[in-house]
N, C-alpha and C positions, 0 to 999 in steps of 0.2 A: 291548351297550355302553349305558351310561347317557346320558341327555340332559343336556347342560351347562345349568346355571342360574346366574344372577347371584347375588351374595351376599345381596341383600335382595328379590329379585323385582320390582324396579322401583318400590319405594316412593317416594312424593313427599310434599311438604308445601308448602302455599301460605301464606306470611305476607306481610311487606312485600317479600319476594323469594321466588321459588320454588326449592326445593331438591329434588333428585331423584337417586336412584341411576340411572345412565345405562345399565345393562345390560352385556352381555358386550362385551368389546373385546379384540382380539388385541394382546398386548404382548410384545415380545421384547427382552431385554437383550442388547446387543452390546458386547463389550469388545475392545479392541485399539488399534493405532496409528491414531488418527482422521485423521491427516494422510497416511496411505499411499494410493497409487493404488488398491490392491486394496479398501481400505475405502470410498473414495469411490465406486468403481464398484459395489460391493455395495449400499451404501445407496441409491444412485440407482436401482438395479434393484428393490430391495425396497420403498422408500418413495416413489420418484418425486421425491425431493428431494436437495439437496446435503447433505453432512455439516454440521449446524448449528454455528455459532460458539458460544463459551462462553455459557451461560445463555440459549440461544435454542432455539426450536422452529420447524421448517420444516414446513409443512402443504401437502399436495397432495390435496385432496378428502377421502376417508376414510382416507388414509394420512398418516403424519407421522414425523419423526425429531426427537427431543428430546435435547439435551445434558444429561447427568447428572453427569459428572465428566470430568477430562482424558483418560480412556481409556474412557469408557462412554457409550453412547447407549441410549435407549429408542425402539424402532421400534414404531409403532402401525399396525395393519392391521385389516381386518374380522376378527372372531373366527374365522370358518370358514376363513380363509386363513393362520392363524398357523403351523400345522405345515408347510405347503408353503413358507412364507416362511423358516422356520427352516432347512429343507433347502436352499433356494436360497442363503441366506446362508452356510451351512456349506460348500457347494460353491464359492461365490465366494471365500471366505476360506481355502480349503484351501492348506496350505503356508505360512501366516502364523501368527504367534502371536495367538490370538484365543479368545474364548468367546462362544457364542451359546446363549441359554436362553429357552425359552418360559415367561414368567411370567404369562400371561393369567389363569390360575386362582388365582394368588396375590395378585391385585390387585383392587381395587374402584374404580369410576369414578363420580364424582358431577358434576352440573351445578348451578350456582347462577345463576339468571336473574332479570333485572329491572333497572329503572333504579337500584336501590339494592343490587344484588348485592355490590358491593364492601364494603358495611357488614358483611355476614355474615363475610367473610374478615378484615376489620379487627379484629373481636372475637377471632378465633382465632389469627391468624398474626402473628408479629413481622416484618412486611414493610411497607415504605413503599409502599403501593399507588399513591400519587400519582406515584412514580418508576418504576412498572412500565411498561415500553415495550411497544408492540405486538410480538408475536412473542417475548416473553421468557417463560421458564419459571423458576419459583422452586422450589427444594427447601427445605423448611422444616418447621415443625411446625404442626399444627392442634391447639391446646391441647397435649396431651402426646404426640401421635401423629405419626410421620414421614409427610410428604406432599409432593406436588409439585402446583403448579397453574399455569395460564396463562389468559390472556384468550382465549377461544375464539370470541368473536363480540361484536357490539355488545351491551353489557349482559349478557354471559355469561362465566362462568369454568368451567373444567373442573378438577376436583381428583382426584388419584389417591392412594390409600392402600393399605395392606395389607388383604387380604380379612378377615383374622382380627379386625380392629377395625372392620369396616364398620358394624356396628350402633352402635357408640360414635360414629363419625364422623357418621353420619346424625343421631344424637341431638344432637350438637354443632351441626350445621348447622341442624336444626329449631329448637332453642332460640334460636340466634342470629338466626333469621329471623322470630321471633314478633313480631306487631304489639305496639307498646309498648316494644320493646327496641331501637328505632332509635338509632343514635349521634347522628344529626342529624334530629330530628323535623321533619316538614313544617310 
């Protein structure tokens, strides 16, 4: 069996904000009736959180559940626990109309850190970051690439994109974080 590796090997860049590939992360797409008792129980067991409301992400340590659409969640777990979590979700949702898929190896995760991290995203994403509430996830585009992001800490954002475009996304983030390219120079 081969060893899992992240899309870009943890590459990072320090500009007026630090951008980095965050490494491997377990990610599971779960589709079904988000309001059902079975779904609520399954998500609580898998992520340790409630089913999130529309455009919200619920975080419990290294685990999270993110709303992606009216019938879809993204469950985040440590990478090594993804397969077991898929099996547990399948068992918990047995007998209901659902889909559970491990998408860990199809996605890349990035962090954008620093007091001006929001400026990096402002250049790339058509989102009003001033209106982005704590615990809110946005599905959008980073330039021409489908992505989702949320504020993952003070002065920190986490962005998820497809692994196939990871190098392109890292390039976008790096250029956007270069000194001299600030939207609001100090």
